[in-house]
C-alpha positions in Angstrom: -25.6 6.1 0.6 -27.0 4.2 -2.4 -25.4 4.0 -5.8 -28.2 6.0 -7.4 -27.8 8.8 -4.8 -24.1 9.0 -5.6 -24.8 9.1 -9.3 -27.4 11.9 -8.8 -25.0 13.9 -6.6 -22.2 13.4 -9.1 -24.2 14.8 -12.0 -25.3 17.7 -9.8 -21.8 18.4 -8.7 -20.3 18.0 -12.1 -22.7 20.4 -13.7 -23.0 23.0 -10.9 -19.3 23.0 -10.1 -18.4 24.4 -13.5 -21.4 26.6 -14.1 -21.5 29.8 -12.0 -24.4 28.5 -9.8 -22.5 27.0 -6.8 -22.1 23.3 -6.7 -21.9 23.2 -2.9 -25.4 24.9 -2.6 -26.9 22.4 -5.0 -25.2 19.3 -3.5 -26.1 20.4 0.0 -29.7 21.0 -1.0 -29.8 17.6 -2.7 -28.3 16.0 0.4 -30.9 17.6 2.6 -33.7 16.2 0.3 -32.0 12.8 0.6 -31.9 13.2 4.4 -28.1 13.1 4.4 -25.8 15.3 6.6 -23.6 17.2 4.2 -21.3 18.4 7.0 -20.4 14.9 8.2 -17.0 13.4 7.5 -18.8 10.4 6.0 -19.8 12.7 3.1 -16.1 13.6 2.6 -14.9 10.7 0.5 -17.7 11.1 -2.0 -17.2 14.9 -2.3 -13.4 14.4 -2.7 -13.9 12.0 -5.6 -16.5 14.2 -7.3 -14.3 17.3 -7.1 -11.5 15.2 -8.6 -13.7 14.4 -11.5 -14.6 18.0 -12.2 -10.9 19.0 -11.9 -10.0 16.5 -14.7 -12.9 17.8 -16.8 -11.5 21.3 -16.6 -8.0 20.2 -17.6 -9.3 18.2 -20.5 -11.6 20.9 -21.8 -9.1 23.8 -21.5 -5.8 22.2 -22.2 -5.6 23.2 -25.9 -6.8 26.8 -25.1 -4.2 27.1 -22.3 -1.4 25.9 -24.6 -2.4 28.4 -27.2 -2.9 31.4 -24.8 -0.5 30.8 -22.0 2.1 28.2 -23.0 2.9 29.5 -26.5 6.2 31.2 -25.4 8.3 31.6 -22.3 7.2 35.2 -22.0 3.5 34.4 -22.1 3.9 31.5 -19.6 5.9 33.6 -17.2 3.3 36.4 -17.3 0.5 33.8 -16.8 2.3 32.0 -14.0 2.9 35.3 -12.1 -0.7 36.3 -12.3 -1.9 32.9 -11.2 0.5 33.0 -8.2 -0.6 36.5 -7.3 -4.3 35.7 -7.5 -3.9 32.4 -5.6 -1.8 34.1 -2.8 -4.5 36.8 -2.4 -7.1 34.1 -2.3 -5.3 32.2 0.4 -4.7 35.2 2.6 -8.3 36.4 2.4 -9.9 32.9 2.3 -7.9 31.4 5.2 -8.3 34.7 7.2 -12.1 34.6 6.8 -12.2 30.9 7.7 -10.2 31.4 10.9 -12.3 34.4 11.8 -15.5 32.6 11.3 -14.3 29.5 13.2 -13.2 31.7 16.1 -16.6 33.5 16.1 -18.3 30.1 16.2 -16.2 28.9 19.1 -17.0 32.0 21.0 -20.7 31.7 20.4 -20.8 27.9 20.9 -18.4 27.3 23.8 -19.9 23.8 24.5 -18.8 22.4 21.1 -15.4 20.7 21.4 -14.4 21.3 17.7 -15.7 23.9 15.4 -15.1 23.7 11.6 -16.2 25.9 8.7 -18.1 22.8 7.4 -20.5 23.3 10.3 -22.1 26.1 8.2 -23.1 23.5 5.6 -26.4 22.8 7.4 -27.5 26.5 7.5 -29.7 26.8 4.4 -30.5 30.4 5.2 -26.8 31.4 4.9 -26.6 29.4 1.6 -29.7 31.2 0.3 -28.1 34.6 1.1 -24.8 33.6 -0.6 -26.7 32.5 -3.7 -28.6 35.8 -3.8 -25.3 37.8 -3.5 -23.7 35.8 -6.3 -26.8 36.2 -8.4 -26.8 40.0 -8.1 -23.0 40.1 -8.9 -23.4 38.0 -12.0 -26.5 39.9 -13.1 -24.8 43.3 -12.7 -21.5 42.2 -14.4 -23.4 40.5 -17.2 -25.5 43.5 -18.1 -22.5 45.8 -17.8 -20.2 43.7 -20.0 -22.8 43.4 -22.7 -22.5 47.1 -23.3 -18.7 47.5 -23.1 -15.7 46.7 -25.2 -13.5 44.1 -23.5 -9.7 43.9 -23.5 -7.9 40.6 -24.1 -5.3 40.8 -21.4 -5.3 40.2 -17.7 -3.4 42.8 -15.7 -1.8 42.4 -12.3 -4.6 44.5 -10.9 -7.1 42.1 -12.4 -5.3 39.2 -10.8 -5.5 40.8 -7.3 -9.2 41.7 -7.7 -10.1 38.2 -9.0 -8.0 36.5 -6.3 -9.7 38.7 -3.6 -13.2 37.8 -4.7 -12.3 34.1 -4.9 -11.0 34.3 -1.3 -14.3 35.7 -0.2 -16.1 32.7 -1.8 -14.2 30.0 0.1 -16.0 30.0 3.4 -19.5 30.7 2.0 -21.3 27.8 0.4 -23.6 29.2 -2.3 -21.2 32.0 -3.4 -20.1 30.5 -6.7 -16.3 30.7 -7.2 -16.5 30.8 -11.0 -19.4 33.1 -10.9 -17.6 35.6 -8.6 -14.2 35.4 -10.4 -15.6 35.8 -13.9 -18.0 38.5 -12.8 -15.1 40.4 -11.1 -13.1 40.3 -14.4 -16.1 41.4 -16.5 -16.6 44.4 -14.2 -12.9 45.3 -14.8 -13.4 45.0 -18.6 -11.5 41.7 -19.3 -12.6 39.7 -22.4 -15.0 36.8 -21.6 -12.9 34.1 -23.3 -9.7 35.1 -21.5 -11.5 35.3 -18.2 -13.0 31.8 -18.6 -9.5 30.4 -19.3 -7.9 32.2 -16.3 -10.7 31.5 -13.9 -10.6 27.8 -14.4 -6.8 27.7 -14.4 -7.2 29.1 -10.8 -9.7 26.4 -10.1 -7.2 23.7 -11.0 -4.6 25.3 -8.7 -7.1 25.7 -5.9 -8.8 22.2 -6.1 -5.9 20.0 -4.8 -5.5 21.9 -1.5 -9.3 21.8 -1.0 -9.2 18.0 -1.7 -6.3 17.6 0.7 -8.2 19.5 3.4 -11.1 17.1 3.1 -8.8 14.0 3.0 -7.1 15.2 6.3 -10.5 15.8 7.8 -11.6 12.3 6.8 -8.3 10.9 8.3 -8.8 12.8 11.5 -12.4 11.4 11.8 -11.1 7.9 11.2 -8.3 8.2 13.8 -10.6 9.6 16.5 -13.5 7.2 16.0 -11.6 4.1 14.9 -14.2 3.8 12.1 -13.5 3.3 8.4 -15.4 6.5 7.6 -16.7 5.7 4.2 -13.8 3.5 3.0 -16.4 0.9 2.0 -17.8 3.4 -0.5 -14.6 3.9 -2.5 -15.7 2.1 -5.7 -19.1 3.7 -5.9 -17.3 7.1 -5.4 -15.0 6.3 -8.3 -18.1 5.8 -10.4 -19.4 9.1 -9.1 -16.1 10.7 -10.2 -16.7 9.4 -13.7 -20.2 10.9 -13.9 -19.0 14.2 -12.5 -16.3 14.3 -15.1 -18.8 13.8 -18.0 -21.3 16.3 -16.5 -18.5 18.8 -16.1 -17.5 18.6 -19.8 -21.1 19.3 -20.8 -21.4 22.2 -18.3 -18.3 23.8 -19.6 -19.6 23.7 -23.2 -22.8 25.3 -22.1 -20.9 28.0 -20.1 -18.6 28.8 -23.1 -21.6 29.2 -25.4 -23.5 31.5 -23.1 -20.4 33.6 -22.4 -19.7 34.0 -26.1 -23.3 35.1 -26.7 -23.1 37.7 -24.0 -25.7 35.9 -21.9 -23.8 35.7 -18.7 -26.6 37.5 -16.9 -28.8 34.3 -17.3 -26.8 32.6 -14.5 -27.6 35.6 -12.3 -31.3 35.1 -12.8 -30.9 31.4 -12.0 -28.9 32.0 -8.8 -31.7 34.4 -7.6 -34.3 31.8 -8.3 -32.2 29.1 -6.6 -31.8 31.3 -3.6 -35.5 31.5 -3.2 -35.8 27.7 -3.5 -33.1 27.1 -0.9 -34.7 29.6 1.5 -38.0 27.8 1.0 -36.3 24.6 2.1 -35.0 26.4 5.1 -38.4 27.7 6.0 -39.9 24.2 5.6 -37.4 22.8 8.1 -35.1 20.8 5.9 
């Protein structure tokens, strides 16, 4: 992979990861246009570094808001921590359950394949298009509903369970935006936009390290079984990609905050529906 390809993917990842438009769908579509295999372990090192960059962007952008909203007292921190733990636990149960069920189904329908992984779905643009459409409809409905209702500024335990459940559904399906789904779920339950944004991305910071670890272990397994350096030579370019994804992530978060505050969340729903059509066109064209 060339340096310019990494930079382009870094900017796409950084912007789309933190906007509710599905970074994986955009990165996979871009990889297809570059004639790269997004499901290959060789792609892993670059994706790990780009995700790391966006994670740091979230921490830098929200740190002051988190201190003010959740770390101002022991009571507020305890309530926040409990809700994050509950949401993450629900996410893990549903997300891992879906992953195991899908992988079991793929093993049953493809008995000739020695090892089946959820990443094998990355090459199915038709599934990504359907996930984008589902996310777009959810964002559109929640955005239009929240525009007409009065929001509350607290996140209840029920909100945490609902948000965690929706986040779990997103995990196996590339194209179903995590931030889009979690913020939409909260908006449908009547939670204030600003509080939802802060909570959703706090969950992202908790969820990102295990996701990165999974990809690192996958890369290590590939290296051990093939006796190949599996992308180790691309470490320095990937670090540069991480820096670009960090910068793009900060810009994306600023845009997201402005549109949320203006009550224009539904705009992302329109975009996801349009992106769904574009991805399905790529599928129909044989990419």
